[in-house]
Each structure stands twice: as C-alpha cells, then as structure tokens.
C-alpha positions as CSV (number, residue, x, y, z in Angstrom):
1,M,120.7,192.5,120.5
2,I,117.6,190.2,120.4
3,M,117.6,187.7,117.5
4,L,114.1,186.9,116.1
5,K,113.5,183.7,114.1
6,I,110.6,184.0,111.8
7,H,108.2,181.5,110.1
8,N,107.1,183.2,106.9
9,K,107.6,186.3,104.8
10,N,104.7,188.2,106.4
11,E,106.2,187.7,109.8
12,L,109.5,188.9,108.5
13,I,108.0,192.1,107.0
14,N,105.7,192.8,110.0
15,N,108.5,192.5,112.5
16,Y,110.9,194.5,110.4
17,Q,108.3,197.3,110.3
18,T,108.2,197.3,114.1
19,G,111.9,197.9,114.2
20,V,113.4,194.4,114.5
21,R,116.5,194.0,112.4
22,N,118.2,190.8,113.5
23,F,116.8,187.7,111.8
24,Q,119.9,185.5,111.7
25,Q,119.6,181.8,110.7
26,T,116.2,182.3,109.1
27,I,114.9,179.8,106.5
28,L,112.8,181.1,103.7
29,T,112.5,179.5,100.3
30,A,111.0,180.6,97.0
31,V,109.2,183.7,98.4
32,N,108.6,187.1,96.7
33,L,110.2,190.0,98.5
34,A,110.3,192.3,95.4
35,E,110.2,196.0,96.0
36,T,110.7,195.6,99.7
37,N,112.7,198.0,102.0
38,L,114.9,195.9,104.2
39,E,117.9,198.1,104.7
40,Q,120.1,197.3,107.7
41,I,118.5,193.9,108.1
42,N,120.7,191.1,109.5
43,L,120.2,187.7,107.8
44,D,123.6,186.2,108.5
45,E,123.8,182.4,108.1
46,S,120.3,182.3,106.7
47,N,118.9,179.9,104.1
48,L,117.3,182.1,101.5
49,I,117.1,180.1,98.3
50,E,115.2,181.3,95.2
51,I,114.1,184.5,96.9
52,N,112.8,187.3,94.6
53,W,114.6,190.4,95.9
54,S,114.2,192.4,92.7
55,N,114.0,196.2,93.1
56,S,114.4,195.8,96.8
57,N,116.5,198.0,99.1
58,L,119.1,195.9,101.0
59,S,121.6,198.7,101.6
60,Q,123.7,198.1,104.7
61,A,122.2,194.6,105.0
62,S,124.3,191.8,106.5
63,L,124.0,188.5,104.6
64,R,127.3,187.0,105.8
65,K,127.5,183.3,105.1
66,A,123.9,183.3,103.8
67,Y,122.7,180.8,101.2
68,L,121.3,182.9,98.4
69,C,121.5,180.5,95.5
70,L,119.2,180.9,92.5
71,S,117.8,184.2,94.0
72,N,116.8,187.2,91.9
73,F,118.5,190.4,92.8
74,Q,117.8,192.3,89.6
75,N,117.9,196.1,90.2
76,C,118.4,195.4,93.9
77,C,120.3,198.0,96.0
78,L,123.1,196.4,98.0
79,K,125.4,199.3,98.0
80,Q,127.3,201.0,100.9
81,G,125.1,202.9,103.3
82,Y,126.0,206.0,105.4
83,L,127.7,204.0,108.1
84,Q,128.6,200.6,106.6
85,E,128.7,198.5,103.5
86,A,126.4,195.6,102.6
87,N,128.1,192.5,104.0
88,L,127.9,189.4,101.7
89,E,131.2,187.9,103.0
90,Q,131.3,184.1,102.3
91,A,127.7,184.2,101.0
92,N,126.7,181.6,98.5
93,L,125.3,183.3,95.4
94,T,125.6,180.3,93.1
95,G,123.3,180.9,90.1
96,A,121.9,184.2,91.5
97,D,120.6,186.8,89.1
98,L,122.4,190.1,90.0
99,E,121.6,191.8,86.7
100,S,121.7,195.6,87.2
101,A,122.1,195.2,91.0
102,D,124.0,197.9,92.8
103,L,126.8,196.3,94.7
104,K,129.0,199.3,95.1
105,D,131.5,198.9,97.9
106,A,129.8,195.6,99.0
107,D,131.9,193.1,100.9
108,L,131.9,189.9,98.8
109,T,135.1,188.5,100.3
110,G,135.1,184.7,99.9
111,A,131.6,184.8,98.3
112,N,130.6,182.1,95.8
113,L,129.3,183.7,92.6
114,E,129.6,180.7,90.3
115,Q,127.2,180.9,87.4
116,A,125.8,184.2,88.6
117,N,124.4,186.8,86.2
118,L,126.5,190.0,86.6
119,K,125.2,191.8,83.5
120,G,125.0,195.5,84.2
121,T,126.0,194.9,87.9
122,N,127.8,197.8,89.6
123,L,130.8,196.3,91.4
124,T,132.7,199.5,91.9
125,G,134.7,199.3,95.1
126,A,133.3,195.8,95.9
127,K,135.7,193.5,97.9
128,L,136.2,190.4,95.8
129,E,139.2,188.8,97.5
130,N,139.0,185.0,97.4
131,A,135.5,185.2,95.8
132,C,134.7,182.4,93.3
133,L,133.4,183.9,90.0
134,T,133.8,180.8,87.8
135,G,131.2,180.7,85.1
136,A,129.6,184.0,86.1
137,V,128.5,186.2,83.1
138,Y,129.0,189.9,82.6
139,N,128.5,192.3,79.7
140,S,129.7,195.8,78.6
141,A,127.4,197.4,81.2
142,T,129.0,195.6,84.1
143,I,131.2,197.9,86.2
144,F,134.3,196.4,87.7
145,E,137.3,198.2,89.4
146,P,139.7,199.4,86.7
147,N,142.4,196.9,87.8
148,F,140.1,193.9,87.9
149,D,140.5,191.3,85.1
150,P,137.1,189.5,84.9
151,Q,138.2,186.9,82.4
152,A,141.3,186.0,84.5
153,A,138.8,185.4,87.4
154,G,136.8,183.0,85.2
155,V,134.0,185.4,84.4
156,I,132.4,185.0,80.9
157,L,131.7,187.9,78.6
158,A,128.1,187.5,77.3
159,N,127.6,187.4,73.6
160,S,124.7,186.9,71.2
161,N,125.5,183.3,70.3
162,S,122.2,181.6,71.1
163,S,123.8,178.1,71.0
164,N,126.3,179.1,73.7
165,L,123.5,180.6,75.8
166,K,121.4,177.5,75.4
167,A,124.3,175.3,76.5
168,K,124.9,177.4,79.5
169,T,121.2,177.4,80.4
170,D,121.0,173.6,80.1
171,F,124.1,173.2,82.3
172,K,122.7,175.5,84.9
173,S,119.4,173.7,84.9
174,Q,121.2,170.4,85.5
175,Q,123.0,171.9,88.4
176,N,120.0,173.4,90.2
177,N,118.7,170.2,91.8
178,G,122.1,169.2,93.1
179,T,122.7,172.7,94.3
180,I,119.5,172.9,96.3
181,K,120.1,169.5,97.9
182,K,123.6,170.5,98.9
183,I,122.3,173.8,100.4
184,F,119.6,172.1,102.5
185,S,122.1,169.5,103.8
186,W,124.0,172.4,105.4
187,Y,121.3,172.7,108.0
188,R,121.4,170.2,110.9
189,P,118.0,168.7,112.0
190,S,118.1,171.0,115.1
191,K,117.6,174.0,112.7
192,L,114.8,172.5,110.7
193,G,112.2,174.0,113.1
194,L,112.8,177.2,111.2
195,Q,111.6,175.7,107.9
196,T,108.8,177.7,106.5
197,Q,106.3,178.2,103.7
198,D,105.2,181.4,102.1
C-alpha cells in the first residue's frame, strides 16, 4: 500500500477523494475538517492536534498512536464499520472533546483520554483496556458497558456546580501549553518536513 504524506488539509481532502486512504505520520495542526467524510482513512502515528472533526465520518478509520490532543470530535462517527472497527489504540486524546461522539465498538486499548469530554459519548462495546481516563468528564447521557465503573476508572460525573467547572477549565487551560510542547517533542527533526499550515 502506498503511503502519501500531505502538506495541508486541501491536499488531504483532494487525495482522499481520488481514492488514497493511507496518510500515516501526517502533521496537521488546528485545521477545520468538520462535516468531512474520511471513513477508512489511515492516519496512524500522525500529529493531529486541535483538529475540528465535528460531525465528520471517521468510521473504520485507523488513528493508532495518533496525537489527537485538544481536538473536537463532537457528534463525530467513529463507530465500527461493516468490516472493522475504528482503531484508536494507544492514541493520545488528552483534552479532546468527544461530546456525543459515536465510539461504538472502537478500539481504545491503551489510549490516553485524560481530561477528555465524554458527555453523551456512545462507548458501547468500546475496548478500554489499559486506557487512561483520569479526569475525563461524563454525564447521564454517556453510554458505557454495563459492567464498566467510570468513577473507579477516574472519570468524573459532570454536575451543575459552576465553581467546579471553572476550576477544571482553569486547570485544563494551564495544561494546554505543556501538552502541546510535549506532543511536538515526540517528532524527531527528520519528520518536521511534514509540518504544515492550513
């Protein structure tokens, strides 16, 4: 399978529309991919920080070991496809907004979901073995497996206490700069040729 390394979001979309699916080790930061159909795309080991994926179709996508921190997955479809499940194994989703995302049967084995927003997220059948959920937030609309104990896993039940919400927001804001620096340090100089702008 040919792997294509892209330089901006238009190149990604244009090549996807011609049938290319393998975009491993891509670097795209802070671009808008909302309402985009990218099912079956392969973005393994890619750096995709602060991407807006809201209302997009990523079913059967492979995002294994991808850096997806601070990205917006609201109402995004990441559920199992006809032949395979969405693969987010060992993905870094620190601070990601997964509100109302469909992660049914997705593979989140070893994924980092610290401080993620899981309000209304469908995690039915999702593989969460060795996943880090510390500080993630859920609500009554979040769907976990019946035998999964979110609070034992470190997930926080959202409430209407505005002071708690403000404290959490302030803490998350303080963490963002350090998180981004840490993520970019993962890439060796040999990979920086992929760095792009929208």
